[in-house]
C-alpha positions as CSV (number, residue, x, y, z in Angstrom):
1,M,4.8,-16.3,6.5
2,R,6.2,-13.6,8.8
3,E,8.6,-16.1,10.4
4,F,9.8,-17.3,7.0
5,Y,10.6,-13.8,5.7
6,E,12.2,-12.8,9.0
7,T,14.6,-15.7,9.0
8,S,15.2,-17.0,5.4
9,E,18.8,-16.3,4.4
10,T,18.0,-18.1,1.1
11,Y,15.2,-15.6,0.3
12,K,17.5,-12.7,1.2
13,D,20.0,-14.0,-1.3
14,L,17.3,-14.2,-3.9
15,L,16.5,-10.5,-3.3
16,A,20.1,-9.7,-4.2
17,A,19.0,-10.1,-7.8
18,H,16.7,-7.1,-7.3
19,D,19.4,-4.6,-8.2
20,E,19.1,-1.1,-9.8
21,A,18.6,-2.5,-13.3
22,Y,15.9,-4.9,-12.2
23,L,14.0,-2.1,-10.3
24,R,14.5,0.6,-12.9
25,H,11.1,0.4,-14.6
26,Y,9.3,0.3,-11.2
27,V,11.2,3.3,-9.9
28,E,10.5,5.2,-13.1
29,L,6.8,4.5,-12.9
30,V,6.7,5.9,-9.3
31,I,8.7,9.0,-10.3
32,R,6.3,9.7,-13.1
33,N,3.4,9.7,-10.7
34,A,5.0,11.7,-7.8
35,P,4.9,15.5,-7.5
36,P,8.2,17.3,-6.9
37,R,9.7,16.6,-3.5
38,A,6.9,14.2,-2.6
39,K,6.8,12.2,0.5
40,I,6.8,8.5,-0.6
41,L,6.0,5.3,1.3
42,D,7.7,2.3,-0.4
43,L,6.0,-0.8,1.0
44,G,7.7,-4.2,1.0
45,C,10.9,-2.8,-0.3
46,G,12.9,-5.9,0.4
47,N,16.6,-5.0,0.2
48,G,15.8,-1.3,0.2
49,I,17.3,-0.4,-3.1
50,S,14.0,0.9,-4.6
51,A,13.6,3.3,-1.7
52,K,17.2,4.4,-2.1
53,L,16.7,5.1,-5.8
54,L,13.6,7.1,-5.1
55,N,15.5,9.1,-2.5
56,Q,18.2,9.8,-5.1
57,A,15.5,11.3,-7.3
58,D,15.0,14.0,-4.7
59,F,12.0,12.5,-2.8
60,D,11.5,12.1,0.9
61,V,11.2,8.3,1.3
62,V,10.2,5.8,4.0
63,G,11.0,2.2,2.9
64,T,9.4,-0.6,4.8
65,D,9.5,-4.3,5.0
66,I,8.2,-7.0,7.3
67,S,11.6,-8.5,7.6
68,P,14.4,-6.8,9.6
69,L,16.8,-9.4,8.0
70,F,16.1,-8.0,4.5
71,L,16.6,-4.4,5.7
72,E,19.9,-5.0,7.5
73,D,22.2,-3.7,4.8
74,A,19.9,-0.8,3.8
75,R,20.4,0.9,7.2
76,A,23.7,2.2,6.0
77,W,21.9,4.3,3.3
78,E,19.7,6.2,5.8
79,N,19.8,10.0,5.8
80,P,17.4,12.8,6.9
81,S,15.2,12.1,3.8
82,L,15.5,8.3,3.7
83,Q,14.4,6.1,6.5
84,Y,13.8,2.4,6.8
85,Q,11.2,0.9,9.1
86,V,10.2,-2.7,9.9
87,C,6.4,-2.9,9.8
88,D,3.4,-4.9,8.6
89,V,1.5,-3.4,5.6
90,M,-1.7,-4.7,7.2
91,E,-1.1,-2.5,10.2
92,L,0.8,0.6,9.1
93,P,2.3,2.7,12.0
94,F,1.6,6.0,10.2
95,E,-1.1,8.8,10.5
96,N,-3.9,9.2,8.1
97,E,-3.1,11.0,4.9
98,S,0.6,11.3,5.7
99,F,2.1,10.4,2.3
100,D,1.8,11.9,-1.2
101,V,2.5,8.5,-2.9
102,I,2.2,4.9,-1.7
103,C,4.0,2.4,-3.8
104,S,4.8,-1.3,-3.8
105,N,6.6,-3.7,-6.1
106,E,6.0,-7.5,-6.0
107,L,4.2,-7.2,-2.7
108,V,0.5,-7.8,-3.0
109,E,0.8,-11.3,-4.3
110,H,2.5,-12.3,-1.0
111,L,-0.3,-10.9,1.3
112,P,-2.7,-13.2,3.1
113,D,-5.3,-10.4,3.4
114,V,-5.1,-8.0,0.5
115,Q,-8.3,-6.1,1.4
116,T,-6.8,-5.0,4.8
117,A,-3.5,-4.0,3.2
118,L,-5.2,-1.9,0.4
119,T,-7.4,-0.3,3.1
120,E,-4.3,0.7,5.0
121,M,-2.7,2.1,1.8
122,M,-5.8,4.2,1.2
123,R,-5.8,5.5,4.7
124,V,-2.3,6.8,4.7
125,V,-2.3,8.4,1.2
126,C,-3.1,12.1,1.0
127,K,-6.2,13.5,-0.7
128,G,-5.1,13.8,-4.4
129,G,-2.2,11.4,-3.7
130,R,-1.6,8.3,-5.7
131,I,-1.1,4.6,-5.1
132,V,1.2,2.7,-7.5
133,I,1.1,-1.1,-7.5
134,S,3.5,-3.2,-9.5
135,G,3.8,-7.0,-9.6
136,P,3.0,-10.2,-11.4
137,N,-0.5,-10.7,-12.7
138,L,-0.9,-14.3,-11.5
139,C,-4.3,-14.6,-13.1
140,S,-3.1,-13.7,-16.6
141,P,-3.3,-16.6,-19.2
142,L,-0.2,-15.1,-20.8
143,I,2.1,-16.2,-17.9
144,P,1.5,-20.0,-18.2
145,L,1.5,-19.6,-22.0
146,L,5.0,-18.1,-21.8
147,D,6.0,-20.9,-19.4
148,W,4.8,-23.5,-21.9
149,L,6.6,-21.8,-24.8
150,S,9.8,-21.7,-22.7
151,L,9.5,-25.5,-22.0
152,M,8.8,-26.2,-25.6
153,S,12.0,-24.5,-26.6
154,G,14.0,-26.7,-24.2
155,K,14.4,-24.2,-21.4
156,S,13.7,-24.9,-17.7
157,G,10.3,-24.3,-16.2
158,R,9.1,-22.0,-13.4
159,P,9.1,-23.5,-9.9
160,V,5.6,-24.8,-8.7
161,W,3.7,-23.1,-11.6
162,G,5.2,-24.4,-14.8
163,E,7.8,-27.1,-14.1
164,T,6.4,-29.4,-16.9
165,K,4.5,-28.8,-20.1
166,Q,1.4,-30.4,-18.7
167,Q,1.5,-28.3,-15.6
168,A,1.9,-25.1,-17.7
169,L,-1.1,-26.1,-19.8
170,Q,-3.2,-26.8,-16.7
171,Q,-2.3,-23.3,-15.3
172,L,-3.2,-21.8,-18.7
173,A,-6.6,-23.4,-18.6
174,R,-7.1,-22.3,-15.0
175,N,-6.1,-18.7,-15.7
176,C,-8.4,-18.5,-18.8
177,R,-11.3,-19.6,-16.6
178,L,-10.3,-17.1,-13.9
179,Y,-10.0,-14.3,-16.3
180,V,-13.4,-14.9,-17.9
181,Q,-15.0,-15.3,-14.4
182,K,-13.4,-12.1,-13.0
183,R,-13.9,-10.0,-16.1
184,F,-17.5,-10.9,-17.0
185,S,-19.2,-13.0,-14.3
186,T,-18.6,-11.0,-11.1
187,K,-18.9,-7.3,-10.3
188,S,-17.0,-7.2,-7.0
189,P,-13.4,-8.1,-6.3
190,D,-12.8,-11.8,-5.7
191,F,-9.5,-12.2,-3.8
192,I,-8.5,-15.8,-4.2
193,Y,-5.8,-17.2,-1.9
194,R,-3.4,-20.1,-2.0
195,E,-1.0,-21.9,0.4
196,P,2.5,-20.6,-0.2
197,D,5.3,-23.0,-1.1
198,L,8.1,-22.2,1.2
199,Q,10.5,-25.2,0.6
200,V,14.0,-24.0,-0.1
201,D,14.2,-25.8,-3.4
202,A,11.0,-24.1,-4.6
203,I,11.8,-20.5,-3.7
204,G,11.5,-18.3,-6.7
205,G,9.0,-17.7,-9.5
206,D,6.4,-16.5,-7.0
207,S,6.1,-19.9,-5.4
208,D,5.8,-18.1,-2.0
209,S,2.8,-16.1,-3.2
210,A,-0.4,-16.2,-1.0
211,Y,-2.8,-14.4,-3.4
212,Y,-3.6,-15.0,-7.1
213,A,-2.9,-11.4,-7.9
214,S,-5.3,-9.8,-10.4
215,P,-5.6,-6.2,-11.6
216,I,-9.3,-6.7,-12.0
217,D,-9.6,-7.3,-8.2
218,L,-7.5,-4.2,-7.5
219,A,-9.4,-1.9,-9.9
220,R,-12.8,-3.0,-8.6
221,F,-11.7,-2.6,-5.0
222,F,-10.3,0.9,-5.5
223,R,-13.3,2.1,-7.5
224,S,-15.6,0.8,-4.8
225,H,-13.8,3.1,-2.4
226,G,-14.0,6.2,-4.5
227,F,-10.6,6.1,-6.1
228,T,-9.9,7.0,-9.7
229,I,-8.0,4.6,-11.9
230,I,-5.3,6.7,-13.6
231,K,-3.6,3.7,-15.3
232,K,-5.0,0.1,-15.5
233,A,-1.6,-1.0,-16.8
234,V,1.5,0.7,-18.1
235,G,3.7,-2.2,-19.2
236,F,7.5,-2.4,-19.4
237,G,9.3,-2.5,-22.7
238,I,7.8,-2.2,-26.2
239,K,5.9,-5.5,-26.1
240,G,4.7,-4.9,-22.6
241,R,3.4,-1.4,-23.5
242,I,1.5,-2.8,-26.5
243,I,-0.2,-5.6,-24.4
244,A,-0.9,-3.2,-21.5
245,G,-2.5,-0.7,-23.9
246,A,-4.6,-3.2,-25.8
247,F,-5.4,-5.7,-23.0
248,P,-4.6,-4.1,-19.6
249,Y,-6.1,-6.9,-17.6
250,L,-4.3,-9.6,-19.5
251,S,-0.8,-8.1,-19.1
252,P,1.6,-10.5,-17.4
253,Y,2.6,-7.7,-15.0
254,I,0.4,-5.4,-12.9
255,T,1.3,-1.7,-13.2
256,M,-1.7,0.1,-11.8
257,V,-1.9,3.7,-10.7
258,V,-4.9,5.1,-8.7
259,E,-5.7,8.5,-7.2
260,K,-7.5,9.4,-4.0
């Protein structure tokens, strides 16, 4: 995985779509949970734009990614209150309790060891500080349902997950089982992993994910370590907010905020 992200020009081109408009909701979520002039660690920031936007909102920001290739262009934006650093989220090169806010967007689903990464986040966030995690809820039944509806309307499917109607229905059944199992049958986090699909023609649509990301896992893990869940889900847009408010663990997108 590390070699793939360090060398894939195709994936770097894909990240070009993560522009200011794409990242707006994530950045706004972080800003709402950061005290004035907070020191923020933006993990897995890819092309660096989210860290730049947070810096423009008057925060002291360190943006990190495992890939020096992805951060190449972002180096031009560095200033005394915005720095970029290549590092692994599972072994952060920062002192204990050194940031007011730790945030990540579309990162956790790519991690081969989520527990170690979350433990590192908890280590470097200050007492009273917050961790903001955003990304796809790959265990939500709503995602394959939306894939199936898209295919039924004649649109193209999602690589690997929902390329055909049958595949989308299979994922729907699987995610329904996972949701019920995680929600009602287990009391501890159950991090389920998969082999990422890294073929060039499959890149996109979370085909490179290594973890079936679930907000239920994250909430249980943080609670077991004494963290307070501030928001189970926030949701983006009117429909997203309604779903997040009524069924936070079913929301297609994880938008979780926890406090140390």
